C-alpha positions in Angstrom: -0.1 0.0 0.0 1.4 3.4 -0.8 0.9 6.4 1.3 -1.7 7.9 -1.4 -3.6 4.6 -0.8 -3.4 4.8 2.8 -4.6 8.6 2.8 -7.5 7.7 0.7 -8.6 4.5 3.0 -8.2 6.8 6.1 -10.0 9.7 4.7 -13.1 7.4 3.5 -13.3 5.8 6.9 -12.8 9.2 9.0 -15.1 11.2 6.6 -12.4 13.7 6.3 -11.2 15.2 3.0 -8.1 13.7 1.4 -6.2 16.9 2.1 -7.3 16.9 5.8 -6.3 13.4 6.2 -2.7 14.0 4.4 -2.3 17.0 6.9 -3.2 14.9 10.0 -1.1 11.7 8.9 1.8 14.2 8.1 1.6 16.0 11.7 1.2 12.5 13.5 4.4 11.3 11.7 6.3 14.6 12.3 5.3 14.1 15.9 6.6 10.5 16.1 9.8 11.5 14.5 10.3 14.4 16.9 9.6 12.0 19.7 12.2 9.5 18.6 14.9 12.1 17.8 14.4 13.3 21.3 15.5 9.7 22.3 12.0 9.2 24.1 9.5 6.5 23.2 5.9 6.4 22.2 3.5 3.9 22.8 -0.1 3.1 21.2 -1.8 0.5 23.3 -2.9 -2.7 21.4 -0.9 -1.4 18.5 2.7 -1.4 19.6 5.4 1.0 20.9 8.4 3.0 19.0 11.6 3.7 20.8 15.3 4.1 20.3 18.2 1.8 21.0 22.0 2.6 21.0 23.8 0.3 18.6 27.5 -0.2 19.7 30.6 0.3 17.2 31.6 -2.9 15.8 34.0 -4.3 13.2 32.3 -6.0 10.0 33.6 -7.6 6.9 33.0 -6.9 3.4 32.0 -10.3 2.0 33.4 -10.0 -1.6 36.7 -8.7 -0.3 37.1 -9.9 3.1 38.3 -6.5 4.1 37.3 -5.4 7.7 35.8 -2.1 8.2 34.8 -0.3 11.3 31.1 0.4 11.6 30.4 3.5 13.7 27.9 3.4 16.8 24.4 4.7 15.9 20.9 5.2 17.3 18.4 3.0 15.6 14.5 2.9 15.8 12.9 -0.1 17.3 9.4 -1.2 17.1 7.5 -3.8 19.6 4.4 -4.9 18.1 1.3 -4.8 20.7 -0.7 -8.0 21.9 -3.9 -6.9 19.8 -2.1 -6.3 16.6 0.2 -9.2 16.7 -3.2 -11.6 17.5 -5.2 -9.9 14.7 -2.4 -10.5 12.3 -2.0 -14.2 13.4 -5.5 -15.2 13.4 -6.1 -13.6 9.7 
């Protein structure tokens, strides 16, 4: 599903126009991004939670050459699925 298809489906279920729906979705995604940039977490009961995790630096190898490279430490986004979503997908 593309973003445009998602917006059309949410608009039809909510009764909002596609333009208003697009603005709401953009605002929600911007808010989630800001929360994660602030290294905080956000939880939607039944759906799941987004958080950040610190990945340590490590040494990795390039498979084609066997050369070792240093991969720097970084902050990554983690999603933990909620019970209701997990069950609804598993029982479909």
